[in-house]
DSSP file (Angstrom, degrees, kcal/mol; ACC not computed):
  #  RESIDUE AA STRUCTURE BP1 BP2  ACC     N-H-->O    O-->H-N    N-H-->O    O-->H-N    TCO  KAPPA ALPHA  PHI   PSI    X-CA   Y-CA   Z-CA
    1    1 A M     >        0   0    0      0, 0.0     4,-1.1     0, 0.0     3,-0.3   0.000 360.0 360.0 360.0 -19.7   30.2  -83.8 -251.7
    2    2 A K  H  >  +     0   0    0      1,-0.2     4,-1.1     2,-0.2     0, 0.0   0.796 360.0  63.4 -66.2 -27.3   29.1  -80.7 -253.4
    3    3 A I  H  > S+     0   0    0      1,-0.2     4,-1.1     2,-0.2     3,-0.4   0.901 100.4  51.4 -65.2 -41.2   30.4  -78.6 -250.5
    4    4 A L  H  4 S+     0   0    0     -3,-0.3    -1,-0.2     1,-0.2    -2,-0.2   0.841 105.8  55.3 -66.8 -33.0   34.0  -79.8 -251.2
    5    5 A K  H  < S+     0   0    0     -4,-1.1    -1,-0.2     1,-0.2    -2,-0.2   0.792 105.9  51.5 -71.0 -27.3   33.8  -78.8 -254.8
    6    6 A T  H  < S+     0   0    0     -4,-1.1     2,-0.3    -3,-0.4    -1,-0.2   0.751  93.1  84.3 -84.2 -23.1   32.8  -75.3 -254.1
    7    7 A K     <  -     0   0    0     -4,-1.1     2,-0.3    -3,-0.2     0, 0.0  -0.618  62.5-169.3 -81.1 137.7   35.6  -74.6 -251.6
    8    8 A R        -     0   0    0     -2,-0.3     3,-0.1     1,-0.0    -2,-0.0  -0.915  13.6-131.5-125.8 153.2   38.8  -73.5 -253.2
    9    9 A G        -     0   0    0     -2,-0.3     2,-0.1     1,-0.2     3,-0.1  -0.124  48.9 -62.9 -86.6-171.1   42.4  -73.1 -251.9
   10   10 A I        -     0   0    0      1,-0.1    -1,-0.2     2,-0.1     5,-0.0  -0.409  63.7 -96.9 -74.3 155.1   44.7  -70.1 -252.3
   11   11 A S     >  -     0   0    0      1,-0.1     4,-1.9    -2,-0.1     5,-0.1  -0.264  27.6-115.5 -70.4 159.8   45.8  -69.4 -255.8
   12   12 A T  H  > S+     0   0    0      1,-0.2     4,-2.2     2,-0.2     5,-0.2   0.819 113.9  57.7 -66.6 -30.8   49.1  -70.6 -257.1
   13   13 A I  H  > S+     0   0    0      2,-0.2     4,-2.2     1,-0.2    -1,-0.2   0.932 108.3  45.0 -66.1 -45.4   50.4  -67.0 -257.5
   14   14 A I  H  > S+     0   0    0      2,-0.2     4,-2.4     1,-0.2    -2,-0.2   0.876 111.8  53.8 -66.1 -37.1   49.8  -66.2 -253.8
   15   15 A A  H  X S+     0   0    0     -4,-1.9     4,-2.0     2,-0.2    -2,-0.2   0.914 109.5  47.2 -63.7 -43.7   51.4  -69.6 -252.9
   16   16 A V  H  X S+     0   0    0     -4,-2.2     4,-2.2     2,-0.2    -2,-0.2   0.915 111.7  50.7 -64.7 -43.4   54.5  -68.9 -254.9
   17   17 A L  H  X S+     0   0    0     -4,-2.2     4,-2.3     1,-0.2    -2,-0.2   0.899 109.7  50.4 -62.3 -40.8   54.8  -65.4 -253.4
   18   18 A L  H  X S+     0   0    0     -4,-2.4     4,-2.2     2,-0.2    -1,-0.2   0.892 109.8  50.6 -63.8 -39.7   54.4  -66.8 -249.8
   19   19 A M  H  X S+     0   0    0     -4,-2.0     4,-2.3     2,-0.2    -2,-0.2   0.895 110.1  49.9 -65.7 -39.3   57.2  -69.3 -250.5
   20   20 A I  H  X S+     0   0    0     -4,-2.2     4,-2.5     2,-0.2     5,-0.2   0.928 110.9  49.1 -64.6 -44.0   59.5  -66.6 -251.8
   21   21 A V  H  X S+     0   0    0     -4,-2.3     4,-2.3     1,-0.2    -2,-0.2   0.909 112.1  48.5 -61.9 -43.1   58.9  -64.4 -248.7
   22   22 A I  H  X S+     0   0    0     -4,-2.2     4,-2.2     2,-0.2    -1,-0.2   0.906 112.2  49.0 -64.7 -41.6   59.6  -67.4 -246.4
   23   23 A A  H  X S+     0   0    0     -4,-2.3     4,-2.1     2,-0.2    -2,-0.2   0.906 112.3  47.6 -65.6 -42.4   62.8  -68.2 -248.3
   24   24 A V  H  X S+     0   0    0     -4,-2.5     4,-2.4     2,-0.2    -2,-0.2   0.914 111.7  50.4 -65.3 -42.9   64.1  -64.6 -248.2
   25   25 A A  H  X S+     0   0    0     -4,-2.3     4,-2.3     1,-0.2    -2,-0.2   0.911 110.6  49.5 -61.7 -42.4   63.2  -64.3 -244.5
   26   26 A A  H  X S+     0   0    0     -4,-2.2     4,-2.2     1,-0.2    -1,-0.2   0.894 111.0  50.0 -64.1 -39.7   65.1  -67.6 -243.7
   27   27 A A  H  X S+     0   0    0     -4,-2.1     4,-2.4     2,-0.2    -2,-0.2   0.906 111.2  48.7 -65.5 -42.0   68.2  -66.3 -245.7
   28   28 A V  H  X S+     0   0    0     -4,-2.4     4,-2.5     2,-0.2     5,-0.2   0.918 111.7  48.7 -64.4 -44.2   68.2  -63.0 -243.9
   29   29 A I  H  X S+     0   0    0     -4,-2.3     4,-2.2     1,-0.2    -1,-0.2   0.913 112.6  48.5 -63.1 -42.6   68.0  -64.7 -240.5
   30   30 A T  H  X S+     0   0    0     -4,-2.2     4,-2.5     2,-0.2    -2,-0.2   0.910 111.4  50.4 -63.6 -42.6   70.8  -67.1 -241.4
   31   31 A Y  H  X S+     0   0    0     -4,-2.4     4,-2.6     1,-0.2     5,-0.2   0.928 111.1  47.8 -61.1 -47.1   73.0  -64.2 -242.7
   32   32 A V  H  X S+     0   0    0     -4,-2.5     4,-2.1     1,-0.2    -1,-0.2   0.902 112.7  49.3 -62.6 -41.4   72.5  -62.2 -239.4
   33   33 A W  H  X S+     0   0    0     -4,-2.2     4,-2.1    -5,-0.2    -1,-0.2   0.928 112.8  46.5 -64.7 -45.0   73.3  -65.3 -237.3
   34   34 A I  H  X S+     0   0    0     -4,-2.5     4,-2.9     2,-0.2     5,-0.3   0.915 112.4  49.7 -65.6 -42.9   76.5  -66.1 -239.2
   35   35 A M  H  X S+     0   0    0     -4,-2.6     4,-2.4     1,-0.2    -1,-0.2   0.886 111.1  50.3 -63.6 -38.4   77.7  -62.4 -239.2
   36   36 A G  H  X S+     0   0    0     -4,-2.1     4,-1.5    -5,-0.2    -1,-0.2   0.904 112.4  47.0 -64.9 -40.8   77.1  -62.3 -235.4
   37   37 A Y  H  X S+     0   0    0     -4,-2.1     4,-2.0     2,-0.2    -2,-0.2   0.939 115.1  44.7 -66.2 -48.3   79.0  -65.5 -234.9
   38   38 A L  H  X S+     0   0    0     -4,-2.9     4,-2.3     1,-0.2    -2,-0.2   0.870 109.6  56.6 -66.2 -35.8   81.9  -64.4 -237.1
   39   39 A G  H  < S+     0   0    0     -4,-2.4    -1,-0.2    -5,-0.3    -2,-0.2   0.871 109.7  45.9 -62.7 -36.3   82.0  -61.0 -235.5
   40   40 A G  H >< S+     0   0    0     -4,-1.5     3,-0.6     1,-0.2    -2,-0.2   0.882 117.7  41.3 -74.2 -38.9   82.4  -62.6 -232.1
   41   41 A T  H 3< S+     0   0    0     -4,-2.0     3,-0.3     1,-0.2    -2,-0.2   0.760 118.9  44.9 -81.7 -23.9   85.1  -65.0 -233.1
   42   42 A M  T >< S+     0   0    0     -4,-2.3     3,-0.8    -5,-0.2    -1,-0.2   0.202  77.8 111.9-102.4  15.4   87.0  -62.6 -235.3
   43   43 A A  T <  S+     0   0    0     -3,-0.6    -1,-0.2     1,-0.2    -2,-0.1   0.858  81.2  42.9 -59.0 -38.4   86.9  -59.6 -232.9
   44   44 A G  T >  S+     0   0    0     -3,-0.3     3,-1.0    -4,-0.2     2,-0.3   0.615  90.2 102.9 -85.8 -11.9   90.7  -59.7 -232.2
   45   45 A V  T <  S+     0   0    0     -3,-0.8     3,-0.1     1,-0.2    -3,-0.0  -0.527  88.7  14.7 -75.8 134.1   91.8  -60.2 -235.8
   46   46 A G  T 3  S+     0   0    0     -2,-0.3     2,-0.5     1,-0.3    -1,-0.2   0.220 101.0 107.3  90.5 -16.0   93.1  -57.1 -237.4
   47   47 A Q    <   -     0   0    0     -3,-1.0     2,-0.5    -4,-0.1    -1,-0.3  -0.845  54.3-159.1 -98.3 129.5   93.4  -55.2 -234.2
   48   48 A T        -     0   0    0     -2,-0.5     2,-0.2    -3,-0.1     3,-0.0  -0.890   7.9-140.4-108.9 137.1   97.0  -54.7 -233.0
   49   49 A S        -     0   0    0     -2,-0.5     2,-0.1     1,-0.1    27,-0.1  -0.594  36.0 -91.5 -88.3 157.3   97.9  -53.9 -229.4
   50   50 A E        -     0   0    0     -2,-0.2     2,-0.3    26,-0.1    -1,-0.1  -0.446  49.2-160.3 -69.0 139.3  100.6  -51.5 -228.6
   51   51 A Q        -     0   0    0     -2,-0.1    25,-2.3    -3,-0.0    26,-1.4  -0.899  21.5-131.3-126.6 151.9  104.0  -53.1 -228.3
   52   52 A M        +     0   0    0     -2,-0.3     2,-0.4    23,-0.2    81,-0.1  -0.907  41.0 163.7 -97.3 116.8  107.3  -52.3 -226.7
   53   53 A R        -     0   0    0     -2,-0.6    21,-1.8    24,-0.3    22,-1.1  -0.995  13.8-174.7-138.9 143.0  110.0  -52.9 -229.3
   54   54 A I  E     -A   73   0A   0     -2,-0.4     2,-0.3    19,-0.2    19,-0.2  -0.905   7.9-160.6-131.7 160.5  113.6  -51.9 -229.6
   55   55 A S  E     -A   72   0A   0     17,-2.4    17,-3.0    -2,-0.3     2,-0.6  -0.978  21.6-125.0-136.8 153.3  116.5  -52.1 -232.1
   56   56 A I  E     -A   71   0A   0     -2,-0.3    15,-0.2    84,-0.2     3,-0.1  -0.877  19.8-175.8-100.9 120.1  120.2  -51.8 -231.6
   57   57 A D  E     -     0   0A   0     13,-2.9     2,-0.3    -2,-0.6    -1,-0.2   0.907  66.6 -16.5 -79.0 -45.0  121.8  -49.2 -233.8
   58   58 A S  E     -A   70   0A   0     12,-1.0    12,-2.9     2,-0.0     2,-0.4  -0.992  49.9-152.2-158.6 160.3  125.4  -49.8 -232.8
   59   59 A V  E     +A   69   0A   0     -2,-0.3     2,-0.3    10,-0.2    10,-0.2  -0.999  22.0 166.4-136.4 135.1  127.7  -51.3 -230.1
   60   60 A S  E     -A   68   0A   0      8,-2.4     8,-3.1    -2,-0.4     2,-0.4  -0.985  25.9-138.1-145.5 156.9  131.2  -50.2 -229.2
   61   61 A N  E     -A   67   0A   0     -2,-0.3     6,-0.3     6,-0.3     3,-0.1  -0.968   8.4-171.7-119.1 135.8  133.7  -50.8 -226.5
   62   62 A S  S    S+     0   0    0      4,-0.9     2,-0.2    -2,-0.4     5,-0.2   0.613  74.4   1.9 -98.8 -15.3  135.7  -48.0 -225.0
   63   63 A S  S    S-     0   0    0      3,-1.2    58,-0.1     0, 0.0    57,-0.0  -0.835  95.3 -75.1-151.5-170.4  138.1  -50.1 -222.9
   64   64 A S  S    S+     0   0    0     -2,-0.2    57,-4.0     1,-0.2     3,-0.0   0.690 130.3  17.2 -71.1 -16.2  138.7  -53.8 -222.1
   65   65 A T  S    S+     0   0    0     55,-0.2    52,-3.3    54,-0.1     2,-0.2   0.609 108.3  84.3-125.4 -22.8  135.6  -54.0 -219.9
   66   66 A A  E     + B   0 116A   0     50,-0.2    -3,-1.2    55,-0.1    -4,-0.9  -0.599  49.5 172.1 -90.4 144.7  133.4  -50.9 -220.8
   67   67 A F  E     -AB  61 115A   0     48,-2.3    48,-2.1    -6,-0.3     2,-0.4  -0.959  20.9-146.1-144.5 162.3  130.9  -50.8 -223.7
   68   68 A T  E     -AB  60 114A   0     -8,-3.1    -8,-2.4    -2,-0.3     2,-0.4  -1.000   8.7-163.4-133.3 132.7  128.2  -48.6 -225.1
   69   69 A V  E     -AB  59 113A   0     44,-2.9    44,-2.9    -2,-0.4     2,-0.7  -0.966  10.7-148.4-116.4 130.0  125.0  -49.7 -226.8
   70   70 A V  E     -AB  58 112A   0    -12,-2.9   -13,-2.9    -2,-0.4   -12,-1.0  -0.889  23.8-171.8 -99.6 114.9  122.9  -47.3 -228.9
   71   71 A V  E     -AB  56 111A   0     40,-3.1    40,-3.1    -2,-0.7     2,-0.4  -0.854  10.0-163.4-113.8 141.3  119.3  -48.3 -228.7
   72   72 A R  E     -A   55   0A   0    -17,-3.0   -17,-2.4    -2,-0.4     2,-0.6  -0.968  19.8-128.8-123.9 139.9  116.3  -47.0 -230.6
   73   73 A N  E     +A   54   0A   0     -2,-0.4   -19,-0.2    32,-0.3    36,-0.2  -0.788  31.4 166.4 -86.8 117.8  112.6  -47.5 -229.7
   74   74 A I        +     0   0    0    -21,-1.8   -20,-0.2    -2,-0.6    -1,-0.1   0.200  48.9  92.7-113.7  12.4  110.7  -48.8 -232.8
   75   75 A G  S    S-     0   0    0    -22,-1.1   -23,-0.2     2,-0.3     4,-0.1  -0.145  85.5-106.1 -94.9-168.2  107.5  -49.7 -230.9
   76   76 A D  S    S+     0   0    0    -25,-2.3     2,-0.3   -27,-0.1   -24,-0.2   0.664  96.1  39.1 -94.0 -21.0  104.3  -48.0 -230.2
   77   77 A I  S    S-     0   0    0    -26,-1.4   -24,-0.3    28,-0.1    -2,-0.3  -0.777 102.1 -69.0-127.9 169.2  104.9  -47.2 -226.5
   78   78 A T        -     0   0    0     -2,-0.3     2,-0.4   -26,-0.1    27,-0.2  -0.373  49.7-143.3 -60.7 129.6  107.7  -46.1 -224.3
   79   79 A A  E     -D  104   0B   0     25,-2.7    25,-3.6    -2,-0.1     2,-0.6  -0.775   7.0-155.5 -97.6 140.6  110.3  -48.9 -223.9
   80   80 A T  E     -D  103   0B   0     -2,-0.4    54,-1.9    23,-0.3     2,-0.6  -0.951   7.2-149.7-118.9 112.4  112.1  -49.5 -220.7
   81   81 A V  E     +DE 102 133B   0     21,-3.3    21,-2.0    -2,-0.6    52,-0.3  -0.710  21.6 171.8 -81.1 119.7  115.5  -51.2 -221.0
   82   82 A D  E     +     0   0B   0     50,-2.3     2,-0.3    -2,-0.6    51,-0.2   0.781  57.2   3.8 -98.4 -34.0  116.0  -53.2 -217.8
   83   83 A A  E     - E   0 132B   0     49,-1.7    49,-2.9    17,-0.0     2,-0.4  -0.990  49.3-149.2-154.0 157.0  119.2  -55.2 -218.5
   84   84 A I  E     - E   0 131B   0     -2,-0.3    12,-3.3    12,-0.3     2,-0.4  -1.000  17.5-160.4-129.4 132.1  122.0  -55.9 -220.9
   85   85 A Y  E     -FE  95 130B   0     45,-3.0    45,-2.9    -2,-0.4     2,-0.4  -0.891   4.9-168.3-114.8 144.1  123.6  -59.3 -221.2
   86   86 A V  E     +FE  94 129B   0      8,-2.8     8,-2.9    -2,-0.4     2,-0.3  -0.981  21.8 129.5-132.0 141.1  127.1  -60.0 -222.8
   87   87 A G  E     - E   0 128B   0     41,-1.5    41,-3.8    -2,-0.4     6,-0.2  -0.976  61.3-104.7-174.5 173.0  128.7  -63.3 -223.8
   88   88 A T  S    S+     0   0    0     -2,-0.3     2,-0.3     4,-0.3    38,-0.1   0.605 104.3  13.5 -88.0 -12.3  130.5  -65.2 -226.5
   89   89 A S  S >  S-     0   0    0     39,-0.1     3,-0.9    -3,-0.0    39,-0.1  -0.951  84.3-102.0-150.7 169.8  127.4  -67.3 -227.3
   90   90 A T  T 3  S+     0   0    0     -2,-0.3     3,-0.4     1,-0.2    -4,-0.0   0.666 117.6  57.9 -70.1 -14.3  123.7  -67.2 -226.5
   91   91 A T  T 3  S+     0   0    0      1,-0.2    -1,-0.2     0, 0.0    -4,-0.0   0.629 107.7  43.1 -91.6 -13.7  124.2  -70.0 -223.9
   92   92 A N  S <  S+     0   0    0     -3,-0.9    -4,-0.3     2,-0.1    -1,-0.2  -0.086  74.3 151.1-123.8  38.0  126.7  -68.1 -221.7
   93   93 A L        -     0   0    0     -3,-0.4     2,-0.4    -6,-0.2    -6,-0.2  -0.473  25.9-161.8 -71.0 137.8  125.3  -64.6 -221.5
   94   94 A V  E     -F   86   0B   0     -8,-2.9    -8,-2.8    -2,-0.2     2,-0.2  -0.953  26.0-105.8-121.8 139.8  126.2  -62.7 -218.3
   95   95 A A  E     -F   85   0B   0     -2,-0.4    23,-0.3   -10,-0.2   -10,-0.3  -0.450  36.4-127.0 -65.4 130.0  124.4  -59.6 -217.0
   96   96 A A        -     0   0    0    -12,-3.3     3,-0.4    -2,-0.2   -12,-0.3  -0.483  22.1-129.4 -74.9 148.7  126.4  -56.5 -217.5
   97   97 A T  B    S+C  116   0A   0     19,-2.5    19,-2.5     1,-0.2     3,-0.1  -0.609  82.3  35.6 -97.2 160.1  127.1  -54.3 -214.5
   98   98 A G  S    S+     0   0    0      1,-0.2     2,-0.6    -2,-0.2    -1,-0.2   0.611  77.6 136.7  77.1  12.9  126.5  -50.6 -214.2
   99   99 A V        -     0   0    0     -3,-0.4     2,-0.3    17,-0.1    -1,-0.2  -0.832  37.7-159.9 -96.1 119.1  123.4  -50.6 -216.4
  100  100 A S        -     0   0    0     -2,-0.6     2,-0.1    14,-0.3   -19,-0.1  -0.712  33.0 -92.0 -97.0 151.1  120.6  -48.5 -215.1
  101  101 A S        -     0   0    0     -2,-0.3     2,-0.4   -19,-0.1   -19,-0.2  -0.407  49.9-166.3 -60.6 126.6  117.0  -48.9 -216.1
  102  102 A T  E     -D   81   0B   0    -21,-2.0   -21,-3.3    -2,-0.1     2,-0.4  -0.973  13.4-150.3-126.8 128.3  116.4  -46.5 -219.1
  103  103 A S  E     -D   80   0B   0     -2,-0.4     2,-0.5   -23,-0.3   -23,-0.3  -0.810  11.3-167.7 -96.0 136.3  113.1  -45.4 -220.6
  104  104 A I  E     -D   79   0B   0    -25,-3.6   -25,-2.7    -2,-0.4     2,-0.1  -0.977   9.6-148.6-126.6 117.5  113.1  -44.6 -224.3
  105  105 A T    >   -     0   0    0     -2,-0.5     3,-0.6   -27,-0.2     4,-0.5  -0.327  26.4-112.1 -79.6 166.5  110.0  -42.8 -225.8
  106  106 A T  T 3  S+     0   0    0      1,-0.2     3,-0.1     2,-0.1    -1,-0.1   0.754 117.2  41.4 -71.2 -24.1  108.9  -43.3 -229.4
  107  107 A T  T 3  S+     0   0    0      1,-0.1    -1,-0.2     2,-0.0    -3,-0.0   0.426  93.8  86.4-101.3   0.2  109.8  -39.8 -230.4
  108  108 A Q  S <  S-     0   0    0     -3,-0.6    -2,-0.1     1,-0.2    -1,-0.1   0.818  78.5-145.1 -75.2 -33.1  113.1  -39.6 -228.5
  109  109 A G        -     0   0    0     -4,-0.5   -36,-0.3   -36,-0.2    -1,-0.2  -0.460  50.4 -12.9  91.1-172.9  115.5  -41.1 -231.1
  110  110 A P        -     0   0    0      0, 0.0     2,-0.4     0, 0.0   -38,-0.2  -0.310  61.7-159.0 -68.1 145.6  118.5  -43.3 -230.3
  111  111 A V  E     -B   71   0A   0    -40,-3.1   -40,-3.1    -9,-0.0     2,-0.5  -0.980  11.7-134.4-126.6 135.6  119.8  -43.5 -226.7
  112  112 A S  E     -B   70   0A   0     -2,-0.4     2,-0.5   -42,-0.2   -42,-0.2  -0.776  20.6-172.4 -91.0 129.7  123.3  -44.5 -225.5
  113  113 A I  E     -B   69   0A   0    -44,-2.9   -44,-2.9    -2,-0.5     2,-0.3  -0.989   7.3-157.2-123.8 126.2  123.4  -47.0 -222.6
  114  114 A S  E     +B   68   0A   0     -2,-0.5   -14,-0.3   -46,-0.2     2,-0.3  -0.712  19.1 156.7-104.0 154.3  126.8  -47.8 -221.0
  115  115 A G  E     -B   67   0A   0    -48,-2.1   -48,-2.3    -2,-0.3     2,-0.4  -0.946  33.5-113.3-159.8 178.4  127.8  -50.9 -219.0
  116  116 A T  E     -BC  66  97A   0    -19,-2.5   -19,-2.5    -2,-0.3     2,-0.7  -0.986  11.5-147.2-128.2 133.8  130.7  -53.0 -217.9
  117  117 A Y    >   -     0   0    0    -52,-3.3     3,-0.8    -2,-0.4     4,-0.1  -0.890  13.5-154.9 -99.3 109.9  131.4  -56.6 -218.9
  118  118 A S  T 3  S+     0   0    0     -2,-0.7    -1,-0.1   -23,-0.3   -22,-0.1   0.789  89.7  52.1 -61.0 -32.4  133.1  -58.1 -215.8
  119  119 A T  T 3  S-     0   0    0    -54,-0.1    -1,-0.3     1,-0.1   -54,-0.1   0.814 108.2-128.9 -74.5 -30.5  135.0  -60.8 -217.6
  120  120 A G    <   -     0   0    0     -3,-0.8     2,-0.3   -55,-0.2   -55,-0.2   0.133  18.1 -83.2  93.2 149.5  136.5  -58.3 -220.1
  121  121 A F        -     0   0    0    -57,-4.0     2,-0.5    -4,-0.1   -55,-0.1  -0.680  32.7-150.5 -90.4 140.0  136.7  -58.2 -223.9
  122  122 A V    >   -     0   0    0     -2,-0.3     3,-1.9     3,-0.1    -2,-0.0  -0.938  29.7-107.4-109.3 130.0  139.4  -60.1 -225.8
  123  123 A K  T 3  S+     0   0    0     -2,-0.5     3,-0.1     1,-0.2    21,-0.0  -0.263 101.8  17.3 -57.3 137.4  140.5  -58.7 -229.1
  124  124 A G  T 3  S+     0   0    0      1,-0.3     2,-0.3    -3,-0.0    -1,-0.2   0.299  95.4 119.3  85.5  -9.6  139.2  -60.7 -232.1
  125  125 A T    <   -     0   0    0     -3,-1.9     2,-0.5     1,-0.0    -1,-0.3  -0.710  63.6-127.4 -90.1 139.8  136.5  -62.6 -230.2
  126  126 A T        -     0   0    0     -2,-0.3     2,-0.4    18,-0.2    18,-0.2  -0.754  27.1-166.4 -88.2 127.7  132.9  -62.1 -231.2
  127  127 A Y  E     - G   0 143B   0     16,-3.0    16,-2.6    -2,-0.5     2,-0.5  -0.888  14.3-137.9-115.1 145.3  130.6  -61.1 -228.4
  128  128 A I  E     -EG  87 142B   0    -41,-3.8   -41,-1.5    -2,-0.4     2,-0.5  -0.891  14.2-161.8-101.8 128.5  126.8  -61.1 -228.3
  129  129 A I  E     -EG  86 141B   0     12,-3.3    12,-2.1    -2,-0.5     2,-0.5  -0.955   7.0-170.6-110.9 122.7  125.1  -58.1 -226.7
  130  130 A K  E     -EG  85 140B   0    -45,-2.9   -45,-3.0    -2,-0.5     2,-0.5  -0.964   6.1-162.2-120.4 119.4  121.5  -58.7 -225.7
  131  131 A V  E     -EG  84 139B   0      8,-2.8     8,-2.0    -2,-0.5     2,-0.4  -0.879  11.9-162.6-101.2 126.8  119.3  -55.7 -224.6
  132  132 A V  E     -EG  83 138B   0    -49,-2.9   -50,-2.3    -2,-0.5   -49,-1.7  -0.925   4.2-149.1-118.7 133.1  116.2  -56.7 -222.7
  133  133 A C  E >   -E   81   0B   0      4,-3.3     3,-1.5    -2,-0.4   -52,-0.2  -0.417  34.2-101.0 -90.9 170.7  113.1  -54.6 -222.0
  134  134 A S  T 3  S+     0   0    0    -54,-1.9   -53,-0.1     1,-0.3    -1,-0.1   0.755 121.5  51.7 -65.0 -26.1  110.8  -54.8 -219.0
  135  135 A D  T 3  S-     0   0    0    -55,-0.2    -1,-0.3     2,-0.1     3,-0.1   0.369 124.1 -99.1 -93.7   6.0  108.1  -56.7 -220.9
  136  136 A G  S <  S+     0   0    0     -3,-1.5    -2,-0.1     1,-0.3     0, 0.0   0.256  77.7 138.8  98.8 -13.4  110.6  -59.4 -222.1
  137  137 A Q        -     0   0    0     -5,-0.1    -4,-3.3   -85,-0.1    -1,-0.3  -0.351  30.9-177.2 -61.9 146.7  111.2  -57.9 -225.6
  138  138 A S  E     -G  132   0B   0     -6,-0.2     2,-0.3    -3,-0.1    -6,-0.2  -0.964  23.1-159.2-145.8 162.6  114.9  -58.1 -226.6
  139  139 A A  E     -G  131   0B   0     -8,-2.0    -8,-2.8    -2,-0.3     2,-0.3  -0.991  14.2-155.9-139.3 144.7  117.3  -57.2 -229.3
  140  140 A T  E     +G  130   0B   0     -2,-0.3     2,-0.3   -10,-0.2   -84,-0.2  -0.894  14.2 169.5-124.2 154.0  120.7  -58.6 -230.0
  141  141 A A  E     -G  129   0B   0    -12,-2.1   -12,-3.3    -2,-0.3     2,-0.3  -0.948  27.4-118.5-149.5 165.9  123.9  -57.4 -231.7
  142  142 A T  E     -G  128   0B   0     -2,-0.3     2,-0.4   -14,-0.2   -14,-0.2  -0.846  18.0-163.9-113.5 152.3  127.4  -58.6 -232.1
  143  143 A L  E     -G  127   0B   0    -16,-2.6   -16,-3.0    -2,-0.3   -83,-0.1  -0.998   6.7-173.6-134.3 127.7  130.6  -56.8 -231.0
  144  144 A I              0   0    0     -2,-0.4   -18,-0.2   -18,-0.2   -83,-0.1  -0.923 360.0 360.0-121.1 104.7  134.1  -57.7 -232.1
  145  145 A P              0   0    0      0, 0.0   -22,-0.2     0, 0.0    -1,-0.1   0.507 360.0 360.0 -69.1 360.0  136.6  -55.6 -230.1
C-alpha cells in the first residue's frame, strides 16, 4: 500500500488548464462547422441575378386602330419586347398586330413601339396595354382614346 501513497496525479492547475484548452477547441470546431453550414445554405441570399425589366412611359393612339407605346428598360440587361396585348380587361387581351421584336438596352433610353389593335379603339373606353418581354416580364398601362 505504500506504493499507492507515493504516486501522485497531475496538479489541479494543470487539470484546469487542460479543461480550458479542450473547451476552447470544442467551441472553435463548433463555430467552424456552423459557419460552413450557414455559408452553404445562405449562398444565394444577398446575391441578385441580372433581370430584364421594363416600364411603360406613355401610351397614345394615332387613329382608331393604331397606337404607340413608349417603353423604357429599367433592368440590368438588354430587354427584348416580343409582344403587345390590348383589351378592355385583363381577361380579354388580344395580341396587337404589326409589332416587331424590339431590343432595348439599359443605356438606350425610352423606345417607341407601334402596333395595330384589330378591333379598334372606341372613344371613352378604357383599354389595357400589356407589353411582354422574351423572358415573361411584363408591364401594363391604360389608354383612354
